[in-house]
C-alpha positions, 0 to 999 in steps of 0.5 A: 531488469524486468525480473527486478521490476516484477519483484519490486511490484510484487513487494509493493503489492504484498505491503498493501495486502498487509495494510489491508489486513491491519486496517480491515481485520486487526485495527481494533486488536492488540496488534493493530493498536500497537502498530498504530499506537492507539488507545482501545477507545480510539481504535474502536471509534475509528475502525469503520474508517480504517476498514474503508482505507484497508479496502482501498489498499486492497484495490491497489494490491489487486491492480498491481497483481493484475499488472503482474499477471497480465504482464502489462507494464502500463498497468503496473505503472498506473497502479504504482503512481496511485500508490505513490500519490496515496503515500504522499497524501497520507504522509502529508496529512496523516503520518510522515512515516507513510512516505517511507512505508508506502510512497518510497517503495512505490517510487523505487518500483516505478523507476525500475518498472519504467526503465524495464519497458 
């Protein structure tokens, strides 16, 4: 069960590294604009906000990786809860798909990590 939990936590961390790359480096490029369905003008105007958001996603990934490397389940659980809260907030305030792309994977990983304690 611990192996499955670690795989799920790693997948959530990889997702957040991907979010970091999209938001910090690809926001105002064709890939970012297509992913988020933005006009070039909107992407350019919101790039600094997106970079800030990407940095936060990087911190979530770093915390999950810290939990994996240290083997501390409590650290993994804490950062998974942070991922879920951020996903719920984003899903309610920005775009509903964030619930499925961020909160749901975090919730699945949290359940398995908690059960593997």
